[in-house]
N, C-alpha and C positions, 0 to 999 in steps of 0.2 A: 106616789110620784109627785115631785115638786116642780112647779113651773120655773123656767129659766128666765131670770131677769138680766137683761143685757146691758143697759146703761141708763143714766139719767138723761131725760129728754129736755126738761126745762125746770127752772126754779121760779116760784112766784113770790113777788114782794109787794106788800101793801104800801100804797102811797096816798097822800092827801090831795095832790095836784099833779095830774099826768104831765101837763105842759111844763111845769117847773122841773119835774123829774127828768123829762127828756132833755132839757138844757144841760143837766148834769151828765146823763148817760151818753148822750150823743156829742155834745160840744166839749166836755171835759174828758170823758173816757173814749170817745170815738166809736161807739157801737152803732151798727146799722139798724135802721128801723125795718121791720118786716111788715109790709102793707097788707098782708093776707089775713090779718086778724078779723074774725067774723064779728057781727053785732052780738054782744053778750048781755046787753041790757045795762051795762055800766061802763064808764070810761076806763081806758087802759091802753097799753101798748105792748107789742112783742118786739124784742130786740135780739138780733142774731149774735151768737157767740160761738164761732166755729160751727159744729153740727148741732149744738144745743142752743137754747134760748133762755132769756130772762123775760118773764111775763110781769108787767107792772099792772097791778089791780088797784084802781081808785075806789077803795072801799074803806069803811070805818075800821080803824085798827084798835085792838084792845091793849096795845103796848104803849107805854109812855114814850114821848119823843126825847125827853130830857132824862138826866140822872143815869145814863148808861155808863158802863165801864169805860174808862178812858182808852183802854186797849181792846180793839175789836176781836183779838184772838181769844178773849175770855167771854165772848158772847156768841150766840149762834150767828153764823155768817156764811156767805157764799164765796168760794175761792175761784179766781181766774188765773190763767197763765199769761204772761206777757213776754215779748221778745227783749225789750229794753226797759228795765225798771227805772233807770234814771230819766228816760223820756217821760214816763208816766208820772213820776214824782214831780218833775218840772211842771207838768200840766196841772197837777193838783195844787202846787204852790202858787201858780199863776192865777188859779181860780179861788185861792184863799181857803182851800180845803185842808183841814188838819189831818195828819196821818202819823202812825207810829210804826216802828220797824219790828220785824219778827224778833222774838226773844230767844229763838232757837239758834240764831246765827245764820239762818238762811237768807238769801236775797229775796226778801218779801216785805210788804208793807200792808197795813190795815188802815182803812178809813171808813167813813159813814156817808151815806147818801143824804139828801135833804130831809128825809124822814127818819133818819137814825138807823137805817138798816146797815149792818156791818158787812164790809166787803174786804176780801184779801186778794192781793196781787203777788204772784210768785214768778220770779224771773226764770225763763227757760221752760222746760217741760213741766206740765202741771204735776203737783205732788201725787205720786202714785202709790204711796205707802198704803198697804192693805188691799190694793186692787187685786183681783183675781184674773190672771191671764190664761186663756184657753189655748193659745198657740204661741210659737216663737216668732211669729211674723214681725212683731214690734222690734225685736232684737235685730233682725235682718235690716230693718229700716234704720235703726240707730247706727249699726255698723256701716251701712252704705253712706250715711251722712257724715261719717268720721273719716276725713281724708287720710290721716295717718294710718288708722287701722285698715282701711281699704287698700292702701299701698302695701302694707305688710302682707295682706292676703294675696295680692297680685304677685309679689316677689316669691312668696312661698309656693304658689301654684306653678310658677316657672321652674322651680327647683325640684319639686316633689313629683314622684310617680305613683307611690303607694297611697293607701288611705291615710289622710292626715287632717289635723285640726290645729288651729291656734286656740289655745284653751286656758283654763284656770283664770288668773287675774286679767288676762287680755279681754275676756268677755265679762266676767263677774264684776270687775271694777267699773266698767262702763254702765252696767245695770245699776249698781249701787249709786253711782254718780247721778244717773237720771232720776232714780227714786228719791235721792236726797234733795234733788232740785238744783244741783250745781249747774252753772252755766259753763264753766271750764272743767275739762276732764282731769282726773287725778293722774299724775305722771306714773308710768309703769317702771318698776325696777328691772324687769326683764320681759321677754316675749317667749312664752312657752309654746313650743311646737311639738306635738305628739304625732307619731305615725305608727303603722303596724306592718312589719315585714318579718316573716318567719324565716326567710332565706338567709338573712344576715343579721344576727343579733349581737354583733361585736360593738362595744362602745365606740370603737374607732369610726364606725359608720356615722354615729351621731356627730362626732367632731367634724367629719368631712362635710356634713350638711350644714353645720353651724358656720363653717368657713365659707361655704358658698353663699349663705345668706348675708354674712358680714360684708362680702364684696359689694353687695347692692345697698346695704344699710349699715355702714361702718360705725355709726354712732349709737347703735342699739345693741343691747346685750341679749343674745339669743340663747335659749336653753332648749336643746333638742333631745327627746327621749323616745326610743323605740319601745312601744308598750308590749311587744312580744317578749322583750327581755324583762320587763318589770314583774311579770308573773313569777318568774324564777327568783328574782331578787326578794320578793315579798312572800315566797312560799305558797303561792296560790296555784290552783289548777290553771292550765293554759287558757288565756283569754281567747275569745273568738274575734276580737277586734278592738278598736279604740273605745267604742261605746261601753263595752263590758269593763274595760280597764278603768274607765272613769267612775264606774259604779262603786269602786273601792276607795275613792278619794275622800279626804277628811271631812269636807262639808258638802251638803247637797248643792249649795249655790256655786261651789267651785267646779262641780262636775258638769261642765258645759264647754263645748268647743264650736268654732265656726270655721268653715272651709269655703273654698271657691271652686265651683265646677269649671270644667273646660269651656263651658258656654258663658262663664262669667257670672253665674248666679250665686249669691251668698246663701249658704245652707248651714243650718244650725243642727248640732247633734248633742244629745244628752240621754243618759239612762233614766232620768227623772222627768216628771211632767212640768209643763210651763208654769203652772200655778205654784209648784213647789220651788222652782228655780228663780223665777222673776219676782223676788221679794227682797226688801231691805232687811235681810236677816242672814245670820250665819248659823246654820242648823247642823249639829253634829251628825255625822253618818255613823250609826251604830255598827255598821258592817266593817268599819275601819278603825275608829279611834276611841280610846277610853276617854272618860270625862276629864280626867286630870290632864291627859296629853292635849286634849282639845282646848282646855282653858289656857294651858301654857302657850299653845299656838296662837290663840286669839290675842293674848297679852304681847307676845313677841312681834306680832304683825302690826300692833297699835291701830287696829281697825276702828276702835271707838273714837280715837282721836281724829281719824280721817273722815269717818261717817258717824257723827254723834247720835243719829237716830237709829242706828243699826241695832237690831234685836239679836241677842245671843241666846241660842236655844240648845241646851245641853241634853 
């Protein structure tokens, strides 16, 4: 049995002069000092960064202060998320602190503290590439914070009576935007609404629902599909609901939907686990797609142009 490691609690940095370092970390970066640091037998400081901390240790360092790489992204470093990167860079410039921009195209910069420790600052949500998510709770928060997507959910809830989800790119693209570190969301080509109704599998019913949705959001392209009909179209045994239907979709990360309960609670549904879905990856679903068809789909969607750090898993 392996122990469960939940998160990083703090990162420690060696410094030569705590007072000098605090001028940088507090006055330039704006971090708050945690006064609860106990007597450890040497100078230092604890600085609060969200739920985590930076611990400054005034101890001899085996590392040289000079001759570092000019770009901190090629050195060991600690990464922070910031709301407004331009505000941070203005503060760095005012203090005479040199910085370089991320070479991946993200909104991020690297600089060094007075002791040469490399620091990265990423605009928006912290880079979550490689993170392992145990629940879909974070997606519910992201959706709730997105005014457009929340409005789409409210309109859908007012129209729909059966089991339904806004799915595919509506959720997947938001996840990839967050994991890529984008501040602005990628525009949607359409809004996919799926539902499950065995009593009426006529395509005409899909069109009726689309027309109702367009009345409330006329500038959006709605795509509505009854998943009870899709099993017949694809030659599958009858699905038992939307979740099973999604289990046949081309990519693991596409097979996710979000719905709004009558009580106004954002609820996530997927046939796959959170740690498989919440990734900056497009993973072929072997249950559905051949490798060649999958590669053609990835190329036609131009996903790597939209999300350069996306991993394609065939």
